[in-house]
C-alpha positions as CSV (number, residue, x, y, z in Angstrom):
1,X,9.5,-8.6,1.5
2,X,11.4,-5.4,1.9
3,X,13.6,-4.8,-1.1
4,X,15.4,-1.8,0.1
5,X,15.9,0.4,3.1
6,X,17.5,4.0,3.3
7,X,17.4,6.8,5.7
8,X,15.0,8.4,3.5
9,X,12.4,5.2,3.5
10,X,12.0,1.9,2.1
11,X,10.4,-0.1,-0.5
12,X,8.5,-3.2,0.2
13,X,6.9,-5.6,-2.2
14,X,3.6,-7.2,-1.2
15,X,2.0,-10.2,-3.1
16,X,-1.7,-11.1,-2.1
17,X,-3.6,-14.1,-2.7
18,X,-7.7,-13.6,-3.2
19,X,-9.1,-12.4,0.3
20,X,-5.9,-11.4,1.6
21,X,-4.9,-7.9,2.3
22,X,-3.7,-5.6,5.1
23,X,-6.1,-4.5,8.1
24,X,-6.7,-0.9,8.8
25,X,-4.0,0.7,10.5
26,X,-1.9,4.0,10.3
27,X,1.7,5.1,9.9
28,X,3.5,7.7,11.3
29,X,5.1,8.4,7.8
30,X,3.6,9.0,4.2
31,X,3.6,6.4,1.8
32,X,2.8,5.4,-1.6
33,X,1.4,2.1,-3.2
34,X,2.0,1.1,-6.5
35,X,-0.3,-1.7,-7.9
36,X,1.8,-3.9,-10.3
37,X,-0.5,-6.7,-10.6
38,X,-4.1,-7.9,-10.1
39,X,-6.7,-5.2,-8.4
40,X,-6.8,-3.8,-4.8
41,X,-9.5,-1.9,-2.7
42,X,-7.4,0.7,-0.9
43,X,-9.5,2.2,1.8
44,X,-8.2,5.6,3.1
45,X,-10.1,7.2,6.2
46,X,-13.4,4.9,5.5
47,X,-13.2,6.0,1.7
48,X,-12.6,2.9,-0.7
49,X,-10.8,3.2,-3.9
50,X,-10.4,0.7,-6.6
51,X,-6.8,0.3,-7.6
52,X,-5.6,-1.5,-11.0
53,X,-1.8,-2.0,-12.2
54,X,-0.1,1.6,-12.8
55,X,-2.3,3.3,-10.2
56,X,-0.5,4.9,-7.5
57,X,-2.2,5.9,-4.1
58,X,-0.9,8.3,-1.4
59,X,-1.5,7.0,2.2
60,X,-1.0,10.2,4.3
61,X,0.6,9.8,7.7
62,X,-1.7,9.5,10.6
63,X,-4.7,8.5,8.6
64,X,-6.3,5.1,9.1
65,X,-5.8,3.0,5.7
66,X,-6.2,-0.5,4.7
67,X,-5.7,-2.9,1.6
68,X,-8.0,-5.7,0.2
69,X,-7.4,-7.9,-2.6
70,X,-10.4,-9.6,-4.3
71,X,-8.0,-11.4,-6.8
72,X,-4.4,-12.2,-6.5
73,X,-2.4,-8.9,-6.5
74,X,1.1,-7.4,-6.0
75,X,1.9,-3.9,-5.0
76,X,5.1,-2.2,-4.1
77,X,4.8,0.2,-0.9
78,X,7.2,3.1,-0.7
79,X,7.4,4.2,2.7
80,X,8.6,8.1,2.8
81,X,10.3,8.9,6.0
82,X,12.1,12.2,7.0
83,X,15.9,12.0,6.4
């Protein structure tokens, strides 16, 4: 669910059940993931990273990334677009 939009980007709240996630994809813009609840595996360029509440992960533009939730989790995605 998109929480806010601005010319410089947007904020989107994601809620995942166990076993859900985002398949590998790329974005033309840098983004930040802030884990709010649960735990996520964030994979960037084939390298998995475990992320727990309070973790901030940078997703570089043009680099393949994916998100997987082994347990229910919430994350805030901050998409950073050029103004």
